[in-house]
N, C-alpha and C positions, 0 to 999 in steps of 0.2 A: 507672207501676207502682212498687211498693215494692221495696226491695232483696231481700226474701225471695221475692217473686214471680219476679224475674229468676233468683235462685239455683235455684228449682224448675225453671224452664225450661231453665237450663243443665244441670242434672242429667239432664233428658230427652234433651238433645242429646248429652251425653257417653256415654250408654249405647250409642248406635249409632255412635260415632266410632272411627276407628282409634286405636291405642295412642299414636301420636306426637302426635295432636291432643289427647288427654287429657293428655299430658305438657306440651304447649304451654300448655294452660289452667292447669295447676298452676304453671308458671313465671311466667306473666303475672298470675296472681291474686295473686302476692306482690310485684308491682312497686309498687303494684297498679294494673291497669287497672280501670275501674269495671265492675260486673256488667252494666250496660246495654251497654257497649262490647263486652265479652267475649261476651255473648249474640249480639250482632249479628255479630261475627266468626265465631262457631261456625255460625250459619245460613248465612253466606256460604260457608264451607268445604263444608258439606253440599251447597249448591246447585252449587258448582263440581265437586265430586267426582261428583255425580249426572250432571252434564253430560258428564264424562269417560267415564262408563259408557255413557250414552246414545249418544255419538258413537263408541264403540268404541275410544277411545284406550287404554283398559285392558280386559283380558279378564275382569275380575272382575264379579260381579253385585251385590255389596253395597258400600255406602259404607264399611263398616268394614274391608273387605278390600283397599282401595286401598293399594298398597305404596309405600315410600319410593323404590324403583327407578323406579316410574312417574313420580313427581315429579322425580326426578333427570334423567330423559331427556326431559322435555317440551321441545318446541321453541318458539321464539318464535312460529312459525306457529300452534301450538295455542292460545296465549294470545290472539293476535290474532283467531282464530276465536271464542274465548269472548267477547272484547270485542264482536265483531259480533253474537253471539247476544244479549248484554245490550242493545245498541243497538236491536235489532229486537224485543225482548221487550216485551209490554204487560202492564200491571197489570190487576187485576180491573175497574177502572173504564174500561178501554179505552185509557188514556193510556200513552205510552211512558215508560220510566224516564228520569229527568233525568240530565244529565251528571254532576251531583254525586253522585247515587246510584250510578252506574256507577263513578265514581272511588273511592267508599267501598269498593266490592267489590274493586277493584284494590289499594287500600291495605291491605285486610285480607289479601289473598294475599301482598303484599310483606312484611307483618309475619311471616307464617308461614314464608316461604322464607328470610328473614333469620335467623329463629330456627334453622331446620334446618341452614343452611349456616355459621352463625357461633357460635351460642350453645350448641349441643348437644355432647355428648362420647360417643363410643363407648368400647369397652373399651381402645382404644389412645390415648384422649385426643384423638381427632380428631372434627371435626363429622361428622354422619351422611352428608353429601355436600357437595361444594363448588360444583357448578354451579347458580347462582341465575339461572334464566331470567327472573325478574321484573325484573332489572336492565336487561334489554334492552327492556322494555315501557314505553311512555309513557302517561301519563294521557290521558283524552279531553279535548280542548279544549272549554271552555265556549263555546256558540254565542251568548252575550250579552256585550256589553261592560259595564263597570261603569256607564257612563252609562245604558244600556238597563235594567239591573237596578234602578238607582236610580230611574229614572222609573217603573218598574212598581210599586215598593213605596212610593214617597213619599206617595201618597194614603192609605196605610194607617198612616202614622206620626202620632204626636201631637206635632207640632211647634208652635212658638209657645207659646200658653198652653193648648193642647189637653190636655196632660197634667194640668195643674192643674184645668182645667174638667171633665175626665173623673172625677177623684176627687170633685170637688164635686157632680157629677151623681149618683154613687153615694150620696153622703152626704145629699143634700137632695131629689133629684128622682125617683130610680128607684122609690121606694116608691109613688109616685102611680099607677104602671102596674100594680100588683099586686092580686090578689084577696085576701080575708081569709086564706085558707089559705096562699097564697104569702107574705103579709106576716109570718106567724108564723115561718117559717123564715128569712126575710130579716132580721128583727130579731135572731134568735139569731146569725146569721153575719155581720152587717153589719160589725162591728169587725174581724173576721178578714179578710173579703174586701177591705176598705179597706187593711188592713195589707199583704196580699199584693200587691195592685196597686201600692201605694206603694213597696214594696220592689223590685219588678221595674222600676218606672220610675226609682227612685232609686239603683239599683246596677247594673242591666244583667245580673244573674245569670241563668243558664238556669233553666227551670222545674224541671228535675230537681234543681238545686242548692237551690232554694227548698224543694222537697218533702223533701229529705234533710237540711235544716238542723236543728240542735238548739238548744234554749233556751240552753245554756251557751256557744254559739258567738256569741251576739248580745251586743254591748256598746254600749248606747245612749249611754253617757257619751262615748265616743270615736267613735261613729257608724261601727261596723264590724260585719261578719258573717264568721265563718269558714265556708268552704265547701270541698267536695272537687271539684276541677275534673276535666275529662276526663283520663284517664290516671292518676287517683288522686292528683294533686298537691294538697296542701293550700294554701289561699290565704286571705288576709284582705282583704276587699273593703270599701272605703269606701262609705258611704251618704250621698246628698245630704241636707243638713240639713232641707230643706223637707218631706221625707217622714217625718221622725222622729215628729212628733206622732201620725200615724196608727198607726205601729207601737207607740208607747208606750201609746196608748189600748187597743189589743188586749192587750198584755202585762199591763196592770193587771186585765183581766177574763178572761184565758185560763183560769185554773183554775175560776172561778165559772161560766163558760159551758159548759165541756166536761168537767169533773170527771175529769181524767186521773189514773191511778195514779201513785204516786211514782216508778215505774220508767220512765214514759213521758217521754222527753226531746225528742220532736218539737216543733219550734217551732210549726208550723201543724197544728191538730187538726180532726178532724171527730168526730161522735158515732156510735159503733157499739155497739149493745146497752147504751146508757146510759152508756158510758165513752168518754173521749176517746182517739182513736187517730190515728196519723199520716195526714195528708192525702196523697193520691197525686198524681203529676204529671198524670194524665188528669183528675182532679177539678179541679185548678187550671186546666187548659186549658179545660174546659167552663165554669168560672166566669168566666174572662176573656172567653170567647166570648159568654156571656150578657150581661154588662154592656156590652161594647164594641158589640155589635149594637144594643142599646137606645140607646146614646149617639150613635153616628154610623155606624160601619161595623164589621162583625165582624172581629176580628183575633185573632192568636195571642199567647201570651206572648213568642214570639220577636220579634214586631213591637215589643213594649214594650222589648225589649233593643236593637233597632235604633234606637228612639226615643232612648234614653239615649245610645247611642254617637254618634248624629248631633248631639245637642245638646251633648255634651261636646266633640266636635270643633269645633263652632261657637264654643264658649266659649274653647277653648285653641289651636285650629289646630295641634294636636300629635298626630300619628298614634300615636306611641309611648305617650303617656298613655292614649289610647283603647284600644290593644291591652292595656296593663297592666290597665286597669279591667275588660276583658272576659275576662282570664285567657288571653290569646293570647301565644305566644312570639315571634311576628313581627308585622310590620305588613302582611303580605301581604293579609289580608282587610279591612283598615281603609280601603283605597282606595274602597270602596263608599260610606263615609260622607262622604268629601270630595266625591263627586259628588252626594250627596243635598242638601247644604246650600250647596255652594260655587257662587255665582252669578256669579263673575268672568267666566266664559266668556260668559254671557248679557249682562252689562254691556258687554263688549267688542264684541259684535255690535251692540248697540243704538247704539253710538257710530259705527258705520261709515256 
């Protein structure tokens, strides 16, 4: 979704939120956290407060009426019961929530409680309350090791020459599978689609970062792209040189193909009512899904990010460099990539 879409959804959430949630949003919007993150946090708060009402932890009947006193006096047992509720909750497709989804919910609550107990000020200059129950609550342990996760996703990555072959497939072969009507739209969007796939494979940026990127943030001379990371942090991301020709070809035809107005700064465009407008994250996801399914196996843009990270670790054997490329503050998550490409364990077993 575009930023404006998230802001509209946020407005709808805030209308029915307690005053201190609205205050929290105003404080975090100036950090700034991204609209996507803030919207996710607001929906997590609504879900948690509705659970408090349903379970009788608070006597109020409406989400907007949940008081600060209720939050101040929550017990660790209450939060553990909520964790249990999340662990046993199923989505519309009948699947359970993943451990990572549950931990995102707990992290959202931790952010709120930290704000209320440390960052706020009442008329006496003191926080709204001091007791932060979330400090006593641990995240849910992931039930998969890095090795298991790596084995599960490795078949979906474009390792070896697959990333080069994938772009070559879009460039030279994909059109042979199309009808005349499909061919018309493919020819219009081919350069753009190649550029997006190349950028994802050559930089490891998130799909939202690609969708929100602007023309003036791209510097082909030094092979970098300016993006806004999670949490609102600005970052300059290096791009692998082998992908630059695809991006350059698109940039040379961007205005001719999509006729954007002079005020439209989006890097990647689509056509809406005859004018170029910003391409959304969901549209990029569908596009990647379409090409990758025709190439070998259907993947998401996040798997292209995993591909870049895995190949960068293979080339450097440096987890910190991988974390920096991905815009991560620590190397906690990069252990996954060492398991994807590091075959030293297998070599050792073969020698036994």
